[in-house]
C-alpha positions as CSV (number, residue, x, y, z in Angstrom):
1,X,-83.4,-59.2,-9.8
2,X,-84.0,-62.6,-8.2
3,X,-85.9,-64.0,-11.2
4,X,-83.4,-63.0,-13.8
5,X,-81.3,-65.8,-15.3
6,X,-77.6,-65.3,-14.9
7,X,-74.9,-67.0,-17.0
8,X,-72.9,-69.4,-14.9
9,X,-69.8,-68.8,-17.0
10,X,-69.6,-65.0,-17.4
11,X,-72.0,-63.8,-14.6
12,X,-73.9,-61.5,-17.0
13,X,-77.7,-61.6,-17.4
14,X,-79.0,-63.9,-20.0
15,X,-81.7,-62.6,-22.4
16,X,-85.0,-64.5,-21.8
17,X,-86.6,-65.7,-25.0
18,X,-90.2,-66.7,-25.1
19,X,-91.0,-69.2,-27.9
20,X,-94.0,-71.2,-28.8
21,X,-94.1,-74.8,-27.8
22,X,-94.0,-77.5,-30.5
23,X,-96.9,-80.0,-30.4
24,X,-98.5,-82.6,-32.6
25,X,-102.1,-83.6,-33.4
26,X,-103.1,-86.8,-35.2
27,X,-106.2,-87.4,-37.3
28,X,-106.5,-91.2,-36.9
29,X,-109.0,-92.5,-39.5
30,X,-110.9,-95.7,-39.5
31,X,-113.4,-95.9,-42.4
32,X,-115.7,-92.9,-42.3
33,X,-114.8,-92.2,-38.7
34,X,-111.9,-90.6,-36.8
35,X,-110.6,-91.1,-33.3
36,X,-111.2,-88.4,-30.7
37,X,-110.1,-88.3,-27.1
38,X,-112.0,-86.9,-24.1
39,X,-109.5,-84.8,-22.2
40,X,-108.8,-85.4,-18.5
41,X,-107.2,-81.9,-18.1
42,X,-108.2,-78.4,-18.9
43,X,-109.4,-77.5,-21.3
44,X,-111.9,-80.3,-21.0
45,X,-113.8,-81.7,-23.9
46,X,-113.2,-83.8,-27.1
47,X,-110.0,-83.3,-29.1
48,X,-107.7,-85.0,-31.6
49,X,-105.2,-87.1,-29.9
50,X,-101.8,-85.3,-29.5
51,X,-99.5,-83.5,-27.2
52,X,-96.1,-81.9,-26.7
53,X,-93.0,-82.9,-28.6
54,X,-90.2,-84.0,-26.2
55,X,-86.7,-82.6,-26.4
56,X,-84.6,-84.6,-28.9
57,X,-87.8,-86.2,-30.4
58,X,-88.9,-85.9,-34.0
59,X,-92.5,-84.7,-34.8
60,X,-93.2,-88.1,-36.4
61,X,-92.1,-90.0,-33.3
62,X,-94.1,-87.7,-31.0
63,X,-97.2,-88.3,-33.1
64,X,-96.8,-92.1,-32.9
65,X,-96.0,-91.9,-29.2
66,X,-99.0,-89.7,-28.3
67,X,-101.4,-91.8,-30.4
68,X,-100.2,-94.9,-28.5
69,X,-100.4,-93.2,-25.1
70,X,-103.8,-91.6,-25.6
71,X,-105.6,-94.2,-27.7
72,X,-103.5,-97.4,-27.3
73,X,-103.5,-97.6,-31.1
74,X,-100.4,-98.2,-33.2
75,X,-100.4,-95.8,-36.2
76,X,-99.6,-96.7,-39.7
77,X,-99.3,-94.6,-42.9
78,X,-98.4,-91.6,-40.8
79,X,-98.2,-88.5,-42.9
80,X,-97.7,-84.8,-42.2
81,X,-100.8,-82.8,-43.1
82,X,-100.3,-79.1,-42.1
83,X,-99.0,-76.9,-39.3
84,X,-101.3,-74.6,-37.2
85,X,-99.7,-71.6,-35.5
86,X,-102.4,-69.2,-34.5
87,X,-101.1,-67.8,-31.1
88,X,-104.7,-68.1,-29.8
89,X,-105.3,-71.8,-30.8
90,X,-104.7,-73.0,-27.3
91,X,-106.0,-71.0,-24.3
92,X,-103.0,-72.2,-22.1
93,X,-100.1,-70.8,-24.2
94,X,-98.8,-70.2,-27.7
95,X,-98.5,-73.8,-29.2
96,X,-97.6,-74.7,-32.7
97,X,-99.1,-78.0,-33.9
98,X,-97.9,-80.1,-36.7
99,X,-100.8,-82.2,-37.7
100,X,-100.5,-85.7,-39.0
101,X,-102.9,-88.2,-40.6
102,X,-102.7,-91.9,-40.0
103,X,-104.6,-95.2,-39.7
104,X,-104.9,-96.9,-36.3
105,X,-104.3,-100.6,-35.5
106,X,-105.2,-102.2,-32.3
107,X,-108.0,-101.9,-29.7
108,X,-109.1,-98.3,-29.0
109,X,-108.9,-97.4,-25.4
110,X,-108.3,-94.0,-23.7
111,X,-105.0,-93.7,-21.7
112,X,-102.5,-91.2,-20.4
113,X,-104.2,-87.8,-20.1
114,X,-107.3,-89.0,-22.1
115,X,-110.3,-90.0,-20.0
116,X,-111.7,-91.9,-23.0
117,X,-111.2,-92.5,-26.7
118,X,-113.9,-93.0,-29.2
119,X,-114.5,-93.3,-32.9
120,X,-116.9,-90.6,-34.3
121,X,-118.4,-90.6,-37.8
122,X,-117.1,-87.6,-39.7
123,X,-120.7,-86.4,-40.2
124,X,-121.5,-86.6,-36.5
125,X,-118.6,-85.0,-34.5
126,X,-119.1,-83.5,-31.0
127,X,-119.6,-79.8,-30.9
128,X,-117.6,-77.9,-29.7
129,X,-114.2,-79.5,-30.1
130,X,-111.2,-78.3,-28.1
131,X,-108.6,-75.9,-29.4
132,X,-108.9,-75.3,-33.2
133,X,-109.6,-79.0,-33.9
134,X,-112.9,-78.2,-35.7
135,X,-110.9,-76.1,-38.2
136,X,-108.2,-78.7,-38.6
137,X,-110.8,-81.4,-39.4
138,X,-112.7,-79.1,-41.7
139,X,-109.3,-78.3,-43.6
140,X,-108.6,-82.1,-43.7
141,X,-112.0,-82.9,-45.2
142,X,-111.7,-80.0,-47.7
143,X,-108.2,-81.2,-48.8
144,X,-109.6,-84.7,-49.4
145,X,-112.6,-83.4,-51.3
146,X,-115.1,-84.6,-48.6
147,X,-116.3,-81.3,-47.4
């Protein structure tokens, strides 16, 4: 069993656990618009800024870091919105996303794994959006009484 993990201390096989990966997404609002990024990697298309939480990192820090890396914006008024955990929300693997809302300060510019970043009016979003981001935005608008 070459691909079985063995405990270095006792020499017994270690049970392999398969867990979802923690991620964050950020709804960065500026007036009646939100920031979306055009993804450089699969799945291609428009999406909310976000990404994976690093080991030892809080969800809040990951949200601020991912926003800065992908949009060059510094986020203010960062607040947790909801968590999304549908195993099929990401075609690559089972990811759980904690979604945040924020305002952005600075000059908007795509970076890291974002080919570009752009403000979109809430009533004129690209269709389709990657992952379950259309659902997330619809839930956000409904929660704010804007749907």
